Backbone as XML, in Angstrom:
<?xml version="1.0"?>
<chain id="A" units="angstrom">
  <residue number="1" name="UNK">
    <atom name="N" x="87.913" y="-23.177" z="-251.703"/>
    <atom name="CA" x="89.003" y="-24.151" z="-252.022"/>
    <atom name="C" x="88.039" y="-25.134" z="-252.147"/>
  </residue>
  <residue number="2" name="UNK">
    <atom name="N" x="88.034" y="-26.099" z="-252.930"/>
    <atom name="CA" x="87.376" y="-27.217" z="-252.896"/>
    <atom name="C" x="88.745" y="-28.479" z="-252.945"/>
  </residue>
  <residue number="3" name="UNK">
    <atom name="N" x="88.646" y="-28.936" z="-251.587"/>
    <atom name="CA" x="89.901" y="-29.728" z="-251.334"/>
    <atom name="C" x="89.730" y="-31.240" z="-252.207"/>
  </residue>
  <residue number="4" name="UNK">
    <atom name="N" x="88.446" y="-31.475" z="-252.034"/>
    <atom name="CA" x="87.967" y="-32.879" z="-252.582"/>
    <atom name="C" x="88.142" y="-32.906" z="-254.097"/>
  </residue>
  <residue number="5" name="UNK">
    <atom name="N" x="88.162" y="-31.820" z="-254.801"/>
    <atom name="CA" x="88.413" y="-31.381" z="-256.143"/>
    <atom name="C" x="89.998" y="-31.777" z="-256.312"/>
  </residue>
  <residue number="6" name="UNK">
    <atom name="N" x="90.855" y="-31.084" z="-255.772"/>
    <atom name="CA" x="91.999" y="-31.319" z="-255.717"/>
    <atom name="C" x="92.878" y="-32.171" z="-255.840"/>
  </residue>
  <residue number="7" name="UNK">
    <atom name="N" x="92.306" y="-33.364" z="-254.464"/>
    <atom name="CA" x="92.955" y="-34.267" z="-254.256"/>
    <atom name="C" x="92.371" y="-35.372" z="-255.379"/>
  </residue>
  <residue number="8" name="UNK">
    <atom name="N" x="91.092" y="-35.330" z="-255.833"/>
    <atom name="CA" x="90.548" y="-36.302" z="-256.897"/>
    <atom name="C" x="91.484" y="-36.014" z="-258.379"/>
  </residue>
  <residue number="9" name="UNK">
    <atom name="N" x="91.800" y="-34.703" z="-258.596"/>
    <atom name="CA" x="92.557" y="-34.416" z="-259.705"/>
    <atom name="C" x="94.365" y="-34.949" z="-259.763"/>
  </residue>
  <residue number="10" name="UNK">
    <atom name="N" x="94.661" y="-34.814" z="-258.294"/>
    <atom name="CA" x="95.836" y="-35.450" z="-258.035"/>
    <atom name="C" x="96.183" y="-37.198" z="-258.255"/>
  </residue>
  <residue number="11" name="UNK">
    <atom name="N" x="94.962" y="-37.473" z="-257.982"/>
    <atom name="CA" x="94.981" y="-39.060" z="-257.951"/>
    <atom name="C" x="94.563" y="-39.461" z="-259.277"/>
  </residue>
  <residue number="12" name="UNK">
    <atom name="N" x="93.680" y="-38.597" z="-260.246"/>
    <atom name="CA" x="93.538" y="-38.962" z="-261.782"/>
    <atom name="C" x="95.008" y="-38.982" z="-262.387"/>
  </residue>
  <residue number="13" name="UNK">
    <atom name="N" x="95.713" y="-37.772" z="-262.072"/>
    <atom name="CA" x="97.162" y="-37.461" z="-262.424"/>
    <atom name="C" x="97.935" y="-38.642" z="-262.586"/>
  </residue>
  <residue number="14" name="UNK">
    <atom name="N" x="97.959" y="-39.614" z="-261.278"/>
    <atom name="CA" x="98.906" y="-40.582" z="-261.080"/>
    <atom name="C" x="98.372" y="-41.569" z="-262.006"/>
  </residue>
  <residue number="15" name="UNK">
    <atom name="N" x="97.455" y="-41.851" z="-262.261"/>
    <atom name="CA" x="96.803" y="-42.907" z="-263.054"/>
    <atom name="C" x="96.728" y="-42.884" z="-264.539"/>
  </residue>
  <residue number="16" name="UNK">
    <atom name="N" x="96.989" y="-41.276" z="-264.912"/>
    <atom name="CA" x="96.721" y="-40.961" z="-266.448"/>
    <atom name="C" x="97.977" y="-41.323" z="-267.240"/>
  </residue>
  <residue number="17" name="UNK">
    <atom name="N" x="97.817" y="-41.664" z="-268.558"/>
    <atom name="CA" x="99.072" y="-42.098" z="-269.325"/>
    <atom name="C" x="100.124" y="-40.858" z="-269.338"/>
  </residue>
  <residue number="18" name="UNK">
    <atom name="N" x="101.485" y="-41.340" z="-269.110"/>
    <atom name="CA" x="102.262" y="-40.424" z="-269.071"/>
    <atom name="C" x="102.488" y="-40.030" z="-270.492"/>
  </residue>
  <residue number="19" name="UNK">
    <atom name="N" x="102.713" y="-38.759" z="-270.737"/>
    <atom name="CA" x="103.405" y="-38.678" z="-272.014"/>
    <atom name="C" x="104.951" y="-38.354" z="-272.049"/>
  </residue>
  <residue number="20" name="UNK">
    <atom name="N" x="105.645" y="-38.755" z="-272.833"/>
    <atom name="CA" x="107.123" y="-38.555" z="-272.957"/>
    <atom name="C" x="107.191" y="-37.142" z="-273.596"/>
  </residue>
  <residue number="21" name="UNK">
    <atom name="N" x="107.617" y="-36.402" z="-272.813"/>
    <atom name="CA" x="107.908" y="-35.094" z="-273.090"/>
    <atom name="C" x="109.138" y="-34.817" z="-273.233"/>
  </residue>
  <residue number="22" name="UNK">
    <atom name="N" x="109.594" y="-33.421" z="-273.713"/>
    <atom name="CA" x="110.975" y="-32.984" z="-273.753"/>
    <atom name="C" x="111.525" y="-32.667" z="-272.404"/>
  </residue>
  <residue number="23" name="UNK">
    <atom name="N" x="110.804" y="-32.238" z="-271.316"/>
    <atom name="CA" x="111.530" y="-32.315" z="-270.111"/>
    <atom name="C" x="111.320" y="-33.701" z="-269.620"/>
  </residue>
  <residue number="24" name="UNK">
    <atom name="N" x="110.884" y="-34.424" z="-269.627"/>
    <atom name="CA" x="110.952" y="-35.882" z="-268.889"/>
    <atom name="C" x="112.254" y="-36.499" z="-269.645"/>
  </residue>
  <residue number="25" name="UNK">
    <atom name="N" x="112.249" y="-36.222" z="-270.952"/>
    <atom name="CA" x="113.498" y="-36.780" z="-271.453"/>
    <atom name="C" x="114.864" y="-35.903" z="-270.939"/>
  </residue>
  <residue number="26" name="UNK">
    <atom name="N" x="114.803" y="-34.606" z="-270.863"/>
    <atom name="CA" x="115.798" y="-33.693" z="-270.124"/>
    <atom name="C" x="116.255" y="-34.267" z="-268.991"/>
  </residue>
  <residue number="27" name="UNK">
    <atom name="N" x="115.218" y="-34.311" z="-268.091"/>
    <atom name="CA" x="115.283" y="-35.033" z="-266.707"/>
    <atom name="C" x="116.245" y="-36.532" z="-266.853"/>
  </residue>
  <residue number="28" name="UNK">
    <atom name="N" x="115.754" y="-37.170" z="-267.935"/>
    <atom name="CA" x="116.370" y="-38.656" z="-268.000"/>
    <atom name="C" x="117.973" y="-38.531" z="-268.481"/>
  </residue>
  <residue number="29" name="UNK">
    <atom name="N" x="118.123" y="-37.722" z="-269.144"/>
    <atom name="CA" x="119.336" y="-37.302" z="-269.810"/>
    <atom name="C" x="120.510" y="-36.793" z="-268.491"/>
  </residue>
  <residue number="30" name="UNK">
    <atom name="N" x="120.030" y="-35.773" z="-267.787"/>
    <atom name="CA" x="120.674" y="-35.359" z="-266.797"/>
    <atom name="C" x="120.965" y="-36.651" z="-265.619"/>
  </residue>
  <residue number="31" name="UNK">
    <atom name="N" x="119.716" y="-37.160" z="-265.442"/>
    <atom name="CA" x="120.192" y="-38.355" z="-264.446"/>
    <atom name="C" x="120.957" y="-39.409" z="-265.183"/>
  </residue>
  <residue number="32" name="UNK">
    <atom name="N" x="121.142" y="-39.857" z="-266.164"/>
    <atom name="CA" x="121.910" y="-40.198" z="-266.966"/>
    <atom name="C" x="123.486" y="-40.038" z="-267.005"/>
  </residue>
  <residue number="33" name="UNK">
    <atom name="N" x="123.503" y="-38.323" z="-267.176"/>
    <atom name="CA" x="124.776" y="-37.930" z="-266.609"/>
    <atom name="C" x="125.506" y="-38.132" z="-265.438"/>
  </residue>
  <residue number="34" name="UNK">
    <atom name="N" x="124.517" y="-38.237" z="-264.358"/>
    <atom name="CA" x="125.282" y="-37.921" z="-262.868"/>
    <atom name="C" x="125.252" y="-39.305" z="-262.229"/>
  </residue>
  <residue number="35" name="UNK">
    <atom name="N" x="124.453" y="-40.229" z="-262.582"/>
    <atom name="CA" x="124.044" y="-41.388" z="-261.873"/>
    <atom name="C" x="125.263" y="-42.200" z="-261.944"/>
  </residue>
  <residue number="36" name="UNK">
    <atom name="N" x="126.442" y="-42.460" z="-262.767"/>
    <atom name="CA" x="127.330" y="-43.399" z="-262.414"/>
    <atom name="C" x="128.401" y="-42.766" z="-261.537"/>
  </residue>
  <residue number="37" name="UNK">
    <atom name="N" x="128.208" y="-41.251" z="-261.583"/>
    <atom name="CA" x="129.429" y="-40.450" z="-260.422"/>
    <atom name="C" x="128.983" y="-40.777" z="-259.212"/>
  </residue>
  <residue number="38" name="UNK">
    <atom name="N" x="127.582" y="-40.686" z="-259.120"/>
    <atom name="CA" x="126.939" y="-40.845" z="-257.632"/>
    <atom name="C" x="127.393" y="-42.517" z="-257.122"/>
  </residue>
  <residue number="39" name="UNK">
    <atom name="N" x="126.984" y="-43.720" z="-257.688"/>
    <atom name="CA" x="127.076" y="-44.505" z="-257.475"/>
    <atom name="C" x="128.726" y="-45.482" z="-257.084"/>
  </residue>
  <residue number="40" name="UNK">
    <atom name="N" x="129.294" y="-44.641" z="-258.005"/>
    <atom name="CA" x="130.709" y="-44.824" z="-257.809"/>
    <atom name="C" x="131.217" y="-44.095" z="-256.495"/>
  </residue>
  <residue number="41" name="UNK">
    <atom name="N" x="130.727" y="-43.019" z="-256.290"/>
    <atom name="CA" x="131.019" y="-42.347" z="-254.871"/>
    <atom name="C" x="130.571" y="-43.078" z="-253.825"/>
  </residue>
  <residue number="42" name="UNK">
    <atom name="N" x="129.359" y="-43.630" z="-253.658"/>
    <atom name="CA" x="128.859" y="-44.517" z="-252.763"/>
    <atom name="C" x="129.524" y="-45.648" z="-252.414"/>
  </residue>
  <residue number="43" name="UNK">
    <atom name="N" x="129.735" y="-46.463" z="-253.539"/>
    <atom name="CA" x="130.391" y="-47.436" z="-253.431"/>
    <atom name="C" x="132.011" y="-47.610" z="-252.809"/>
  </residue>
  <residue number="44" name="UNK">
    <atom name="N" x="132.667" y="-46.971" z="-253.431"/>
    <atom name="CA" x="133.622" y="-46.332" z="-253.161"/>
    <atom name="C" x="133.898" y="-46.184" z="-251.520"/>
  </residue>
  <residue number="45" name="UNK">
    <atom name="N" x="133.056" y="-45.165" z="-251.299"/>
    <atom name="CA" x="133.140" y="-44.181" z="-249.962"/>
    <atom name="C" x="132.981" y="-45.755" z="-248.858"/>
  </residue>
  <residue number="46" name="UNK">
    <atom name="N" x="131.600" y="-46.514" z="-249.136"/>
    <atom name="CA" x="131.535" y="-47.418" z="-248.203"/>
    <atom name="C" x="132.644" y="-48.715" z="-248.177"/>
  </residue>
  <residue number="47" name="UNK">
    <atom name="N" x="132.987" y="-48.766" z="-249.262"/>
    <atom name="CA" x="134.231" y="-49.986" z="-249.255"/>
    <atom name="C" x="135.422" y="-49.277" z="-248.627"/>
  </residue>
  <residue number="48" name="UNK">
    <atom name="N" x="136.058" y="-48.341" z="-248.642"/>
    <atom name="CA" x="136.855" y="-47.612" z="-247.944"/>
    <atom name="C" x="136.565" y="-47.487" z="-246.575"/>
  </residue>
  <residue number="49" name="UNK">
    <atom name="N" x="135.656" y="-46.681" z="-246.324"/>
    <atom name="CA" x="135.162" y="-46.712" z="-245.005"/>
    <atom name="C" x="135.093" y="-48.091" z="-244.244"/>
  </residue>
  <residue number="50" name="UNK">
    <atom name="N" x="135.069" y="-49.357" z="-244.691"/>
    <atom name="CA" x="135.069" y="-50.704" z="-244.122"/>
    <atom name="C" x="136.309" y="-51.290" z="-244.386"/>
  </residue>
  <residue number="51" name="UNK">
    <atom name="N" x="137.266" y="-50.687" z="-245.175"/>
    <atom name="CA" x="138.496" y="-50.957" z="-244.999"/>
    <atom name="C" x="139.130" y="-50.184" z="-243.775"/>
  </residue>
  <residue number="52" name="UNK">
    <atom name="N" x="138.493" y="-48.785" z="-243.472"/>
    <atom name="CA" x="139.299" y="-48.118" z="-242.516"/>
    <atom name="C" x="139.225" y="-48.915" z="-241.345"/>
  </residue>
  <residue number="53" name="UNK">
    <atom name="N" x="137.662" y="-49.510" z="-241.268"/>
    <atom name="CA" x="137.245" y="-49.777" z="-239.948"/>
    <atom name="C" x="137.968" y="-51.253" z="-239.602"/>
  </residue>
  <residue number="54" name="UNK">
    <atom name="N" x="138.132" y="-52.099" z="-240.243"/>
    <atom name="CA" x="138.957" y="-53.121" z="-240.230"/>
    <atom name="C" x="140.414" y="-52.892" z="-239.600"/>
  </residue>
  <residue number="55" name="UNK">
    <atom name="N" x="141.014" y="-51.789" z="-240.321"/>
    <atom name="CA" x="142.360" y="-51.430" z="-240.042"/>
    <atom name="C" x="142.589" y="-51.033" z="-238.638"/>
  </residue>
  <residue number="56" name="UNK">
    <atom name="N" x="141.511" y="-50.365" z="-238.111"/>
    <atom name="CA" x="141.379" y="-49.993" z="-236.629"/>
    <atom name="C" x="141.034" y="-50.834" z="-235.591"/>
  </residue>
  <residue number="57" name="UNK">
    <atom name="N" x="140.351" y="-51.568" z="-236.017"/>
    <atom name="CA" x="139.704" y="-52.909" z="-235.440"/>
    <atom name="C" x="141.458" y="-53.918" z="-234.846"/>
  </residue>
  <residue number="58" name="UNK">
    <atom name="N" x="141.985" y="-53.912" z="-236.078"/>
    <atom name="CA" x="143.410" y="-54.862" z="-236.264"/>
    <atom name="C" x="144.143" y="-53.860" z="-235.147"/>
  </residue>
  <residue number="59" name="UNK">
    <atom name="N" x="144.183" y="-52.668" z="-235.352"/>
    <atom name="CA" x="145.356" y="-51.724" z="-234.697"/>
    <atom name="C" x="144.797" y="-51.742" z="-233.106"/>
  </residue>
  <residue number="60" name="UNK">
    <atom name="N" x="143.549" y="-51.938" z="-232.429"/>
    <atom name="CA" x="143.368" y="-52.086" z="-231.383"/>
    <atom name="C" x="143.128" y="-53.271" z="-230.765"/>
  </residue>
  <residue number="61" name="UNK">
    <atom name="N" x="143.467" y="-54.429" z="-231.748"/>
    <atom name="CA" x="143.705" y="-55.699" z="-230.886"/>
    <atom name="C" x="142.446" y="-56.600" z="-231.039"/>
  </residue>
  <residue number="62" name="UNK">
    <atom name="N" x="141.219" y="-55.745" z="-231.791"/>
    <atom name="CA" x="140.004" y="-56.778" z="-231.662"/>
    <atom name="C" x="139.931" y="-58.018" z="-232.803"/>
  </residue>
  <residue number="63" name="UNK">
    <atom name="N" x="140.637" y="-57.506" z="-234.041"/>
    <atom name="CA" x="140.794" y="-58.673" z="-234.902"/>
    <atom name="C" x="142.332" y="-58.817" z="-235.066"/>
  </residue>
  <residue number="64" name="UNK">
    <atom name="N" x="142.874" y="-60.223" z="-234.600"/>
    <atom name="CA" x="143.893" y="-60.707" z="-235.281"/>
    <atom name="C" x="144.875" y="-60.933" z="-233.952"/>
  </residue>
  <residue number="65" name="UNK">
    <atom name="N" x="144.541" y="-60.593" z="-232.941"/>
    <atom name="CA" x="145.491" y="-60.880" z="-231.913"/>
    <atom name="C" x="145.910" y="-59.506" z="-231.256"/>
  </residue>
  <residue number="66" name="UNK">
    <atom name="N" x="146.211" y="-59.312" z="-229.958"/>
    <atom name="CA" x="147.119" y="-58.376" z="-229.904"/>
    <atom name="C" x="148.579" y="-58.165" z="-229.891"/>
  </residue>
  <residue number="67" name="UNK">
    <atom name="N" x="149.198" y="-58.601" z="-230.996"/>
    <atom name="CA" x="150.499" y="-58.107" z="-231.250"/>
    <atom name="C" x="150.838" y="-57.262" z="-231.684"/>
  </residue>
  <residue number="68" name="UNK">
    <atom name="N" x="152.325" y="-56.691" z="-231.981"/>
    <atom name="CA" x="152.847" y="-55.331" z="-232.711"/>
    <atom name="C" x="152.740" y="-55.541" z="-233.959"/>
  </residue>
  <residue number="69" name="UNK">
    <atom name="N" x="152.761" y="-56.590" z="-234.330"/>
    <atom name="CA" x="152.729" y="-56.750" z="-236.005"/>
    <atom name="C" x="151.505" y="-56.709" z="-236.421"/>
  </residue>
  <residue number="70" name="UNK">
    <atom name="N" x="150.362" y="-56.756" z="-235.694"/>
    <atom name="CA" x="149.069" y="-56.823" z="-236.112"/>
    <atom name="C" x="148.574" y="-55.391" z="-236.264"/>
  </residue>
  <residue number="71" name="UNK">
    <atom name="N" x="149.221" y="-54.496" z="-235.050"/>
    <atom name="CA" x="148.998" y="-53.356" z="-235.113"/>
    <atom name="C" x="149.461" y="-52.593" z="-236.066"/>
  </residue>
  <residue number="72" name="UNK">
    <atom name="N" x="150.539" y="-52.968" z="-236.402"/>
    <atom name="CA" x="151.102" y="-52.034" z="-237.382"/>
    <atom name="C" x="150.489" y="-52.396" z="-238.652"/>
  </residue>
  <residue number="73" name="UNK">
    <atom name="N" x="150.014" y="-53.377" z="-239.034"/>
    <atom name="CA" x="149.548" y="-53.765" z="-240.541"/>
    <atom name="C" x="148.207" y="-53.034" z="-240.316"/>
  </residue>
  <residue number="74" name="UNK">
    <atom name="N" x="147.430" y="-52.994" z="-238.751"/>
    <atom name="CA" x="145.994" y="-52.337" z="-238.592"/>
    <atom name="C" x="146.537" y="-50.947" z="-239.277"/>
  </residue>
  <residue number="75" name="UNK">
    <atom name="N" x="147.651" y="-50.319" z="-238.757"/>
    <atom name="CA" x="147.679" y="-48.791" z="-239.052"/>
    <atom name="C" x="147.793" y="-48.577" z="-240.051"/>
  </residue>
  <residue number="76" name="UNK">
    <atom name="N" x="148.486" y="-49.655" z="-241.037"/>
    <atom name="CA" x="148.973" y="-49.398" z="-242.432"/>
    <atom name="C" x="147.517" y="-49.447" z="-243.217"/>
  </residue>
  <residue number="77" name="UNK">
    <atom name="N" x="146.647" y="-50.357" z="-242.625"/>
    <atom name="CA" x="145.327" y="-50.814" z="-243.509"/>
    <atom name="C" x="144.755" y="-49.623" z="-243.030"/>
  </residue>
  <residue number="78" name="UNK">
    <atom name="N" x="144.571" y="-48.988" z="-242.196"/>
    <atom name="CA" x="143.224" y="-47.790" z="-241.556"/>
    <atom name="C" x="143.559" y="-46.585" z="-242.399"/>
  </residue>
  <residue number="79" name="UNK">
    <atom name="N" x="145.187" y="-46.533" z="-242.887"/>
    <atom name="CA" x="145.601" y="-45.204" z="-243.443"/>
    <atom name="C" x="145.257" y="-45.540" z="-245.069"/>
  </residue>
  <residue number="80" name="UNK">
    <atom name="N" x="145.445" y="-46.712" z="-245.322"/>
    <atom name="CA" x="144.949" y="-46.908" z="-246.752"/>
    <atom name="C" x="143.285" y="-46.293" z="-246.868"/>
  </residue>
  <residue number="81" name="UNK">
    <atom name="N" x="142.494" y="-46.755" z="-245.999"/>
    <atom name="CA" x="141.097" y="-46.217" z="-245.770"/>
    <atom name="C" x="140.914" y="-44.832" z="-245.855"/>
  </residue>
  <residue number="82" name="UNK">
    <atom name="N" x="141.679" y="-44.274" z="-244.948"/>
    <atom name="CA" x="141.649" y="-42.875" z="-245.018"/>
    <atom name="C" x="142.034" y="-42.273" z="-246.292"/>
  </residue>
  <residue number="83" name="UNK">
    <atom name="N" x="142.861" y="-42.916" z="-247.152"/>
    <atom name="CA" x="143.472" y="-42.450" z="-248.228"/>
    <atom name="C" x="142.323" y="-42.589" z="-249.011"/>
  </residue>
  <residue number="84" name="UNK">
    <atom name="N" x="141.455" y="-43.928" z="-249.211"/>
    <atom name="CA" x="140.749" y="-43.959" z="-249.856"/>
    <atom name="C" x="139.434" y="-42.905" z="-249.909"/>
  </residue>
  <residue number="85" name="UNK">
    <atom name="N" x="138.854" y="-42.715" z="-248.712"/>
    <atom name="CA" x="137.925" y="-41.818" z="-248.188"/>
    <atom name="C" x="138.421" y="-40.476" z="-248.663"/>
  </residue>
  <residue number="86" name="UNK">
    <atom name="N" x="139.579" y="-40.366" z="-248.288"/>
    <atom name="CA" x="140.184" y="-38.741" z="-248.894"/>
    <atom name="C" x="139.778" y="-38.342" z="-250.114"/>
  </residue>
  <residue number="87" name="UNK">
    <atom name="N" x="140.541" y="-39.163" z="-251.125"/>
    <atom name="CA" x="140.566" y="-38.989" z="-252.510"/>
    <atom name="C" x="138.840" y="-39.422" z="-253.196"/>
  </residue>
  <residue number="88" name="UNK">
    <atom name="N" x="138.134" y="-39.601" z="-252.536"/>
    <atom name="CA" x="136.881" y="-40.240" z="-253.095"/>
    <atom name="C" x="136.262" y="-39.117" z="-253.401"/>
  </residue>
  <residue number="89" name="UNK">
    <atom name="N" x="136.013" y="-37.621" z="-252.799"/>
    <atom name="CA" x="135.240" y="-36.885" z="-253.686"/>
    <atom name="C" x="135.907" y="-36.121" z="-255.281"/>
  </residue>
  <residue number="90" name="UNK">
    <atom name="N" x="137.567" y="-36.398" z="-254.948"/>
    <atom name="CA" x="138.137" y="-35.938" z="-256.313"/>
    <atom name="C" x="138.030" y="-37.105" z="-257.245"/>
  </residue>
  <residue number="91" name="UNK">
    <atom name="N" x="137.733" y="-37.899" z="-257.120"/>
    <atom name="CA" x="137.155" y="-39.090" z="-258.005"/>
    <atom name="C" x="136.193" y="-38.519" z="-258.605"/>
  </residue>
  <residue number="92" name="UNK">
    <atom name="N" x="135.002" y="-38.520" z="-257.502"/>
    <atom name="CA" x="133.771" y="-38.191" z="-257.859"/>
    <atom name="C" x="133.702" y="-36.908" z="-259.025"/>
  </residue>
  <residue number="93" name="UNK">
    <atom name="N" x="134.262" y="-35.910" z="-258.636"/>
    <atom name="CA" x="133.923" y="-34.661" z="-259.278"/>
    <atom name="C" x="134.671" y="-35.142" z="-260.763"/>
  </residue>
  <residue number="94" name="UNK">
    <atom name="N" x="135.923" y="-35.631" z="-260.776"/>
    <atom name="CA" x="136.126" y="-36.059" z="-262.192"/>
    <atom name="C" x="135.366" y="-36.932" z="-263.272"/>
  </residue>
  <residue number="95" name="UNK">
    <atom name="N" x="134.563" y="-37.978" z="-262.499"/>
    <atom name="CA" x="133.797" y="-38.731" z="-263.171"/>
    <atom name="C" x="132.206" y="-38.149" z="-263.700"/>
  </residue>
  <residue number="96" name="UNK">
    <atom name="N" x="131.845" y="-36.915" z="-262.452"/>
    <atom name="CA" x="130.771" y="-36.462" z="-262.794"/>
    <atom name="C" x="131.170" y="-35.041" z="-263.805"/>
  </residue>
  <residue number="97" name="UNK">
    <atom name="N" x="132.085" y="-34.474" z="-263.629"/>
    <atom name="CA" x="132.772" y="-33.688" z="-264.922"/>
    <atom name="C" x="132.553" y="-34.316" z="-266.645"/>
  </residue>
  <residue number="98" name="UNK">
    <atom name="N" x="132.786" y="-35.532" z="-266.588"/>
    <atom name="CA" x="132.908" y="-36.317" z="-267.407"/>
    <atom name="C" x="131.808" y="-36.927" z="-268.254"/>
  </residue>
  <residue number="99" name="UNK">
    <atom name="N" x="130.624" y="-36.899" z="-267.213"/>
    <atom name="CA" x="129.561" y="-37.473" z="-267.459"/>
    <atom name="C" x="128.893" y="-36.420" z="-267.912"/>
  </residue>
  <residue number="100" name="UNK">
    <atom name="N" x="129.013" y="-35.248" z="-267.551"/>
    <atom name="CA" x="128.083" y="-33.607" z="-267.931"/>
    <atom name="C" x="128.876" y="-33.566" z="-269.282"/>
  </residue>
  <residue number="101" name="UNK">
    <atom name="N" x="130.108" y="-33.916" z="-269.490"/>
    <atom name="CA" x="130.874" y="-33.527" z="-270.950"/>
    <atom name="C" x="130.420" y="-34.206" z="-271.752"/>
  </residue>
  <residue number="102" name="UNK">
    <atom name="N" x="129.935" y="-35.643" z="-271.551"/>
    <atom name="CA" x="129.469" y="-36.429" z="-272.210"/>
    <atom name="C" x="127.956" y="-36.350" z="-272.903"/>
  </residue>
  <residue number="103" name="UNK">
    <atom name="N" x="127.318" y="-35.737" z="-272.276"/>
    <atom name="CA" x="125.904" y="-35.202" z="-272.229"/>
    <atom name="C" x="125.472" y="-34.054" z="-272.735"/>
  </residue>
  <residue number="104" name="UNK">
    <atom name="N" x="126.364" y="-33.060" z="-272.409"/>
    <atom name="CA" x="126.078" y="-31.719" z="-272.438"/>
    <atom name="C" x="125.622" y="-31.187" z="-273.962"/>
  </residue>
  <residue number="105" name="UNK">
    <atom name="N" x="125.956" y="-31.663" z="-275.209"/>
    <atom name="CA" x="125.264" y="-31.319" z="-276.533"/>
    <atom name="C" x="123.929" y="-31.672" z="-276.193"/>
  </residue>
  <residue number="106" name="UNK">
    <atom name="N" x="123.467" y="-32.735" z="-275.916"/>
    <atom name="CA" x="122.043" y="-33.256" z="-276.132"/>
    <atom name="C" x="121.463" y="-32.780" z="-274.967"/>
  </residue>
  <residue number="107" name="UNK">
    <atom name="N" x="121.801" y="-32.414" z="-273.765"/>
    <atom name="CA" x="121.297" y="-31.465" z="-272.622"/>
    <atom name="C" x="120.987" y="-30.026" z="-273.151"/>
  </residue>
  <residue number="108" name="UNK">
    <atom name="N" x="122.120" y="-29.490" z="-274.008"/>
    <atom name="CA" x="121.362" y="-28.031" z="-274.410"/>
    <atom name="C" x="120.900" y="-28.168" z="-275.360"/>
  </residue>
  <residue number="109" name="UNK">
    <atom name="N" x="120.847" y="-29.124" z="-276.613"/>
    <atom name="CA" x="119.871" y="-29.026" z="-277.394"/>
    <atom name="C" x="118.797" y="-28.945" z="-276.981"/>
  </residue>
  <residue number="110" name="UNK">
    <atom name="N" x="118.519" y="-29.855" z="-276.093"/>
    <atom name="CA" x="116.807" y="-30.261" z="-275.906"/>
    <atom name="C" x="116.547" y="-29.236" z="-274.471"/>
  </residue>
  <residue number="111" name="UNK">
    <atom name="N" x="117.190" y="-28.659" z="-274.085"/>
    <atom name="CA" x="116.827" y="-27.368" z="-273.295"/>
    <atom name="C" x="116.918" y="-26.149" z="-274.128"/>
  </residue>
  <residue number="112" name="UNK">
    <atom name="N" x="117.495" y="-26.141" z="-275.147"/>
    <atom name="CA" x="117.225" y="-24.814" z="-276.009"/>
    <atom name="C" x="115.794" y="-24.655" z="-276.627"/>
  </residue>
  <residue number="113" name="UNK">
    <atom name="N" x="115.562" y="-26.215" z="-277.169"/>
    <atom name="CA" x="114.190" y="-26.621" z="-277.761"/>
    <atom name="C" x="113.062" y="-26.156" z="-276.632"/>
  </residue>
  <residue number="114" name="UNK">
    <atom name="N" x="113.390" y="-26.783" z="-275.451"/>
    <atom name="CA" x="112.128" y="-26.689" z="-274.466"/>
    <atom name="C" x="112.215" y="-24.898" z="-274.150"/>
  </residue>
  <residue number="115" name="UNK">
    <atom name="N" x="113.090" y="-24.041" z="-274.277"/>
    <atom name="CA" x="112.993" y="-22.991" z="-273.879"/>
    <atom name="C" x="112.401" y="-22.186" z="-275.079"/>
  </residue>
  <residue number="116" name="UNK">
    <atom name="N" x="112.730" y="-22.373" z="-276.236"/>
    <atom name="CA" x="112.062" y="-21.968" z="-277.412"/>
    <atom name="C" x="110.608" y="-21.997" z="-277.833"/>
  </residue>
  <residue number="117" name="UNK">
    <atom name="N" x="110.261" y="-23.476" z="-277.425"/>
    <atom name="CA" x="108.857" y="-23.817" z="-277.481"/>
    <atom name="C" x="107.753" y="-22.810" z="-276.365"/>
  </residue>
  <residue number="118" name="UNK">
    <atom name="N" x="108.425" y="-22.294" z="-274.879"/>
    <atom name="CA" x="107.999" y="-21.762" z="-274.258"/>
    <atom name="C" x="107.700" y="-20.229" z="-274.314"/>
  </residue>
  <residue number="119" name="UNK">
    <atom name="N" x="108.789" y="-20.088" z="-275.035"/>
    <atom name="CA" x="108.895" y="-18.528" z="-275.157"/>
    <atom name="C" x="107.758" y="-17.869" z="-275.894"/>
  </residue>
</chain>
């Protein structure tokens, strides 16, 4: 096995012009279908985790003083953050399903063309 030759071919492949093949188009469509749901899930999850953290800090008296009212408000805010984190996955699955449904026809047609070409 000539490792220098394999290495040289890998480097050459990196700099070779890329052809827009149907497989690349299929990957792009798949990414286009899934990316909005993932972006929303990460963003919403981060925001609700921060809301939860602020609520817990208020409940422990680290933010807003050490009063009963601040603790009650902190607990309410913390529960809202937990509820947001709890429903995040449900929203993600709905968004993912709608994204897949939106691009399903194009993806299936392209996959069918690719599989017929290779058969």
